[in-house]
N, C-alpha and C positions, 0 to 999 in steps of 0.2 A: 222589503220588510220594514214593518212599522214597529219601534221599541215604546212601550209604554211604561212610564215611572208612575205609579200610583199606589194608592190606598183604599179601603173599603170606607170611603167617607161617601158624601152627599155628591161633591164635585168629583172625586175620582170615579165614582160609579156612572156618571153621566158618560165619561171616556170609555169606559169598558163596556157598558151597554151599547154604545155606537159602534165600538169595534165589532163587537159580536154581531150587531144588526147589518153592519156594512159588508161582512163576510171577507174583509181584507186580513191577510196573514200579519200577525203580530207576536211579539214576544214581551212577556211582562218582566217587569223589575219590581218587585214589591219595595216600597218604601214605608217601613213602619215608622209612624210619626214620631213616637216616644224616644226612638234613637237619635232624632235629629239629623239623620242623615241629609235632609232636606235643605240644612242649612250649611252644609259641607261646601267648599270651593268649587268642587267639579260640578255640583249641582246647581249652584248659582249661576255658573257658566251657562247653564240650560235655561233657568229661569231666575233672574236678579231677585225676584220677590221670595224665593225659597219655598215655594207652595206646589203641591200636587193638584193636579195631574200635569204631566207633561208628556208629548210624543215626539219622537224624533224619525222622521220619514227617510229610510235609508234607500228607499226606491230612486231617489233623484240625487245627482252630483252638481253641487254640494247638497249635502242631507237639508231638509227643512226641520226646523225647531220650533215647536209651537206650545206655549202655555196659554192660562186661561181656558176654562172648559168650553164657554160659548165659541170661541174661535176654534178648538179644536173639533166641536160639533160641526160647524160649518165646512170646515176644511175636509173632514171625512165623508160628510154628505157630497160634496162637489166631486171629491176625487172618485167615490164609489158609485155615483148617480143614484143613491138612495136616499128616502126621507126628506127629500128637499125638490119640490117640484120646479120644472123649469117654466111652467105657465106664471105669467106676471102676478095675477091676483092670487093664485094659490102660494106662491113663493113668498109674496109681500105678508099674507097672513102668517105663514109659519116663521118669518122673521119676526114679525111684532111680538108674538107670543113666546117665541124663543128667549128675547132681550127681555120681556116680562118676567119670565123664569130666571134668568141670570143676573138681571139687575134688581130684582124686587124679591121674589120668593127665596132665592137661595140665599142672599146676605141677610135678610131678615129672620130667616129659621137658623142660619149659624150664630146671630146674635141669640137668640132663645135657647139653642143648645149651650152654648157657652155660659150662659148664666145660669141656665138649670143645673149645670156641673157645679157653677160655684155655690149655689144654693145647696146641692147635696152634699158639700164638702163642708158646710156651716160657715162660708165666707160670704163677704157682702154681695149682694144681687140686685141692688137699686136696677129699676127700669125693666125688670123681668115682664111684668104685667102690660107694660106699655108695648113691648116688642112682641108679646104674644097677641095682644088686641090688634096690632098691626098686621100679623101673620095671619090671624083670623079673617080679617079684612079682605087680604089678598086671597085666601081660599075661598072667600065668598065670592070674588070677582070671577074666579076660575070656575066656580060651582055654577054660576049663573050662565057663563059660556057654554059649559058642558051640558046644560039643560037643553042647549039648541042644536049641540053637534057632539058626534061621538068622541071627537078628539078636539085638541085646542085650536087647530088650524083646520078643522074640518076632519081632513085625513090624518092618519098617524103619521108624526113627523118628527124632526129634531127639537121641536117645542115640548112635546111629550117626554122625550128623553131627557131634557133638561130639567123638566119640573118633578118628574116621578120620584127620583131618588130622595128628595127633600120631603116632599108630602109623604112618603113611605114611612118617615120617622114621626108622624103625628102623636104617636103615643108618648113619646119623650118629651114632644112639645106641649103635652097636656091639653091636646086639641081632639074633641070628640068628632068623628068623621059623620056620627048621627045627624050633625047639623047641616052636613053637606053632601046630600045623598046623590046628587049627578057627579060631584067629585069621587066619592066612595065607588060609584059604579064604574067611573073610568079608571080608578086605581085597580079594579078586579080585570079590567080588559087590558091593560098594559101588564099586570103581574101575570097574565096568561101566556105572554109571548116567550117562546123558549130562548130567544137571544136576551130578553130582559132577566130571565132567571138566571142564564149562565153569567150574564155582565153583572148582577147584584151580589155574586159570589166570588167575584176577582178583585184582590185575593180574598180567600175565605178568613171569615173573622170567628174567633173562637167563641166570643160572646153570642154569636147569632144575629147580631144587629145590623 
C-alpha cells in the first residue's frame, strides 16, 4: 500500500493523477495547507522542506519515502510500468518534457498564483507581469510542441501528468487559452481521461478549483 500525503494543488494533483493512472493501491492523507500540518515535526521527518506531496511506499521493507512531485511521478511510472516507455528515444522524450514541466512550468505558475493572491488581497505584487509573461512564453513552447504531436512526449506520459494541473489553472493566471490552440486541445484530451478526472478531485476542494 502506498500512502499519499497531499492537497488539491498543482503539485499535489500530479501525484494523485499518477496514482490513479498507475492503478496502484493507495491511501490518502489529506493535508489542508492552511492548518500548517505540513510544518509539524512528524511531517518534516518525511519531507524536510515541509511541502506536499509525499508518498510512502509500504510495499517495501523498509518503506520508501519520496517527496518532490517529479521524483514521485518517475517512481510510480517505474513501479507500475505505466506512462514511461522503456524504449530509449521515447523515454528520453518523456523525461525532457517532464523536467520542462517540473522545473519551468510549475515554479513559474506558482509565482504567478502567489502574486495574484497578493494582488487580490491588496498587497504588493511587483513582478506579477514579468512572471506571467514568462509563463506565456512557456505555454507558447508547449503549444508549438503540441502542434506537432498529441502529447508532450508524443504518447501520453508522466510529462503530461506533470504539466496539466498547472495549465488547468490558466484562468487564475490570467492567460487566455485562445492564444494557444494546440495547448487548449491537449487540455481537452488530458481532461477526458477518467484517471485525470479522479485525480484532480483528490482531495475534493470546496471551491471547485
